[in-house]
N, C-alpha and C positions, 0 to 999 in steps of 0.2 A: 442404353448403356451409359450410366452416369459416372463411371469410374474413368480415371485417366489411363490411357493406354501407354505404358512406358516400357520401352524395350532397350536392350543393348544392341545397337544397330550393327556393330561389327560382328559380335557373336551370332546375331540373327542371320547375317549373310554367310558367315563361315559354316554354319550348320545347315544352310539351305532350307531354312524354315519358311513356313507360309502362315499367313494370318488373314482371315476374312471377318468382316463384321458390318454392323450398321451403327452409324452415329445419328443421333437425333439433332435437329437444329438447335434444340435447347442446350446441347453440349458444346455449341459453338457460338458463344455470346457476341463476339466481334462480327462474325458473319451475319448473325441474326439482325443486328442493327442496320445492315445494308439492304435487307430484303423486305418484302411486303409482310406486314404483321397481320396474320389472320385473326379474325374475331371469334371463330369457332374452334374449339379444341379438336374436333374431328378433322378439320382442315389442316391443323398443324401436324397431325400424325402423318399426313401424306408427304410432308417435307422432311425427308430423311436422306442420308448419305450412305451409300454402300461403298465399301472399300475392299481391296484385295492387295495384300503386301506379300511379296516373295523375295527371298534372299538367294543370291548365287555367288559363286566364285569362279573366275575363268582360269584358263591355263597359265596365265601370267601371275596368278595368285592375287588378282585384283578382286575386290569385294563390291558387289552391287546390290542395290535394292530396286525393285520394280513396284511401282504403286499405281493401281488403277482405281479411279473414283467415278462413280455414277451418282449424280445428285439430282433429285427431283425437287426443285425449289419453286418459290413464287416470288417474282420481282414486281416492282411498280413500273408500269409502262410510263415512259417519260413524255409520251404524247398525250395520252388520255388520263393518266394518273390512276388507272384501275389495275387490279392484280392481273398478272399474266404468268403462264407457266414458263419456267426456265429449266431446261433439262441440259445438264452438263455431263459429258462423257470425256474424262481426262485420263492421260497416261503419262507417267513420269519415270525416268530412270536416274538413279543416283549412284555415283561412285563414292564409296566410303573411304575416307582417308584419315590417317592418324597424323598427317602433316599439320603443323601449326599454321595459323592464318598468315603470319608474316612470311612463311616460306612458300605460299601458294603461287606467288608471282614467279618464283624461280622455276616452278614446274611447267609453266606456260600451259595450263589446263583450262584457262578461262575461255579459249576460243573453240572448245569442243561442243558441238551441238547435240551429240548423241546422248549425253547425260549431264546432270548437274553434280557438282562436287558437294558432298555432305560430310561435315566433320564427324569423326568417330566420337560416339557419345554413349556411355554406359546407361544413361537415363534419358534417352530421346523420347519426347512426348509425341506420340504418333497422332493423337487428336489435334494437337497444335499444328503439326506439319500439314495435315489434311485441311484444316481451317485456313492456314496461310495460302496454300495452293488454290483453294476455292476463291478466296478473296481476290487473288491476283488474276484469276480467270474470269471474274464477273465482267460483263460488258459495262462500259462506262455509262452509256445511256441506253438501257434496254427499251425496245419498242416492239409492239406486235408486228409480226411479219406482214400481215395484210392490214388494210385500214382498220382502225380502231372502231369498236362497236359504237361508242358514244359519238365519235366524229361522223360516222355514217348517218346517224339519225339527225345530225345538225346540218348535213349537206343539203343541197338543193338550191332553189332560187333564193338568192340573198338580196335584200333591199339595197339599193344604191345609197351609200352613206351621204352622198351629196344631194339627194332628192329634197331634203329640207331646205336647201339653199335655192332651189328652183324658184320659189315664190319671191325671193328677194330681187330677182333680176327684173328690171323694168323693160317692158317692150319698147323698142325704139320706133319713133314715128317715121314713117316713110314720107318723103317730101316729093 
């Protein structure tokens, strides 16, 4: 899917619409820069992002979007620097508001953990929203859960780094 997914988020939630699809990593250039760059094209096809977006309106006439993301990506292990699978399953809830940013503080909605506030937007780029959420969800320093393969092959008996100095010590004469 190389097209931009643009929706009117308020109308989407009012109509209780649903949208599912797949984004390729190539559609998310900022995210792609932070991940392992595969050398084979077949490997890059495995790196895709499935999403499901649904809109709802509650009894108080509040409009919500619910976004689920499942991403099968490949990151660089910060311990051994090789590729490692990174599977993210994320879920987000957004309250759509037509309140201006300056008035948000007056509503005191910032402390609500059940949902994030999203500005009403007739041209919301869904691909950009998904990419932003994935970037924020990436681990700071991803590492393999178990010992890294390359580190295991290097483990074992290690020579004493001070062994070379052993020959410099002169034996003391006993009197």
